[in-house]
N, C-alpha and C positions, 0 to 999 in steps of 0.2 A: 504494500500500500504506500502511495507517494505522500510525502508531507503535504499538508493542506494549509494554505495561507488564508487567514481570515482578516478582513478589513473591518475595523470597528468604527462606527460613526456616532458621534455624540452631538446632541443639540444644545446650543447655548443661546443666550439672549441676543447675541450679535449675529448669529447665523449658524452655520454648520462647522463643527470642529472635526478635522480628520486626525484620527489617532494612528500611531505607527502600527504597521502590520505585525502580527505575532505568528510564529511558526509552531504548529502543534505536531509533535512526533508521535506516531502510533506506538503503543506499548508492545505490540507484536514485533515491531522492528528492533526493539531494544533487547528483548529476551531471546537468547538462542534456544533452539530446539535441542533437548538433551535426552539421554537415556541413563538411568541409574541402575547399576547391577552390583551384586555382591559375589565374591569368590571365596570359597573355603577350601582348605587343604589340610591333610593330615599325613604325617610321616611316622612310620612305625620302625623303631630301632631296638636292637637288643641292648640292654643296659650293660655297662662295664664297671659299675660300682654300686654299692649298697650302703645305705645309711640306716643304722640300727639305733633306736632310742630306747634306753634301758632305765629302769627305776630301781633304786635301792631304798628300802624302808626298814627302819629299826625302831624299837620301842623299849623303854626302860622306865623304872620308877624315878630314876635320877637322870637329869638332863645331861650331865657330863658323861655318864655311862652310855646313853643313847647316841650321843655325838661321837664318842670314842669308837663304838662298834660301827657306826656309819662310815667314819673315816677309814677304818680297817677294810671294810667291804669295798668301798670305792677304790682304794689303793689296789686291792686284789683284782678288781675288774680292769683297771687301767694296765696293770702288769700283764694280765692275760692277753689283752688286746695288743700290747707291744710284742709279746712272744709270737704273735701271728703276723708280725711285720707291719702293723699299723703305726704310722709316724705320729709323734706327739701332737703335731698341729692338726691331726685328724681325730683327736680325742678331746671332747669338751664337756665340762660340767655345766649343764644348761639351766638347771633349776635347783633351788634348795628351799625347804620350808620346815618350820617347827610348829607342831600342833600340841597344845596342852590338853590332856584328858582329865575329866572331872568325875567325881561321884556325887550325885545330888540326893538330898533327902526330901521326901514329900512333905514332911511336917515342919520343915524349916527352909529358909532361903539360903542356907549355908551350902557352899560347894567346896569339896575337898579335892585338891589336886592328887590324881592317882598315878600320873606318869606323863611321858612325852614321846610323841612320834617325831622322828627326823626323817625327812624324805629328800632324796636327791635324784636328779635326772642326768644321765650320761649319754652323750651322743657320740657314736663311733662310726667312722666312715671307712669301709673296707674296699680296697681297690681290686682285690682278687676274689671274684664271686665264688670261685671253686672252694674257697675256705669258709664260706658262710656258715654251713651247718655245723662244722666242728667248732668254729669260733663261738657261735651262739650257745652251744651246749656247754662249753667250758666256762663261758662268762657267767651263765646261770649257776653253775656249780661253784664258782668262785665267790659269789655273793649277791649278784643281781637277782631280785625276786619279782620283777615286773618287766614285760616287754611291751612298751607303749606304742611302738611303731616300727615298721620295716618298709623302707622306701627305696626301690630300685631306680637308678638314675643313669644318665650318660654324661661323660665329661666333655662331649662335643655338642653341648646344647646350643651354643651360639650358631654353629655351622648348620645344624638341623633346622633351627628357627629361620635362618636366612633362606634355606632351601624351601621350607614350607611357605614362606612369604612369597617367594618367586612363583611357586606353583599356584598360590591363591590369586596373584595378579593375572597370570596367564588364564586361569579359569574364568576370571571376571571378563577379560577381553573376549574369550571364546563365547561366553554367554551373551555378551552385548552384540557380537556379530550375528549370532544365531537369531536373537530376538528381533534385531533390526531387519535382518534378511527376510523374516516372515512377513514384513510389511513393505518389502521392496525398497528398503532404506539401507544406507551404509553408515558406519560410524566414522567420526573424525578424531581429533585430538582430545585427550582427557582434559577436563578443566577442574577436576577436584578428585583427590585421592585421600581416603581415610583408612588407617589401620584400626580395626575394631578390637575391643578387649576380648581376649580368649580366656577360657576358664581352665581350672585344674582343681583336683581335690586330693587331700592327703590326711591320713590320721596322725601324721607327725605334728607334735605340738611342743611348744616351749614350756607348757604348764604340766600339772600332774595328771589331770583327768581330761583336759580339753582336747579339741580337735580343730583343724582348720579346713574350711571348705572353699571351693571355687565353683564356677559355673560349668555348664555343659554346652556342647555345640554340635551341630551336624556339619557334614562336609560333602563336597561333590568331587573331590580328588583325594585318593588314598594311594600312598606310595610306600612300599615295604622295601627295606634294605635287603641285601643278599646275605646278611648275617643269619646264623641259625642259633636259636636258643636251645640249651641243653638242660637236661634234668640231672641234678646232683645225686650222689649216693643217698642222701637223706630224703629225697623226694621233693626237694624244692625246685620248682620250674619258674624262673623269673619271667619267661615269655618275652613280650615286647612292650615298650612304653611308647606313648603317642605324643608327638609334638605337633601342635596345631597352629594355624594362622587363618585370619579372616580379614578381608579388605572390602571396602565399598568404593566404587569408582563411578564417576559421572563422565560420560562421553558426550561430545557434541554429535549431532546427527547432520550428515551432509544432505 
């Protein structure tokens, strides 16, 4: 639609006043025609390390005794992990708490201290997954009495994220071409690209009982690496972990 020139005429006491012409531009000419699509991708890889979150809990009538026993158990757990080749920087005391226990009497408001719980969380990252079953068994025997979480991970997360993002962008472009083609249109240059938040979930937590959650997502591209997951002698099968990416792209229509 061509711009339209409008001549405005105003009447005055002395005659006719001619006002300057004004150009009105159609909003249709200002707004480009676009198509908005999303692309999702998932890459599945075999993990090459495992993070184990352990809990050590002790109780005694005396706080010093409970803390002393806790210190001894934690030290034994750390020594066991070192014996399996875990470097000191991959062993972390992640949480500590002390809880007082009481005995209450129904006929009085008095509460009597009966003892103390001392709780600690230790996070161990093992680089050799083949040692996982043996390490877990010996760590429990050495003093850990809770397993709060086991998380299989990859040390090449950045690389796989980049690969998943590239696949998601390609998926978005292919979707845009297909949708536009159904209407006998073609796509032009992108004028907006957004990387959307992707989710994850894990029982791993820095607290004693807590958990952390993420979202879920669907995907239209799935790529599996050529690695093969193996089952250990103890029956642990780490399988594959998923690295996901999602993008939203706005393309101009030609």
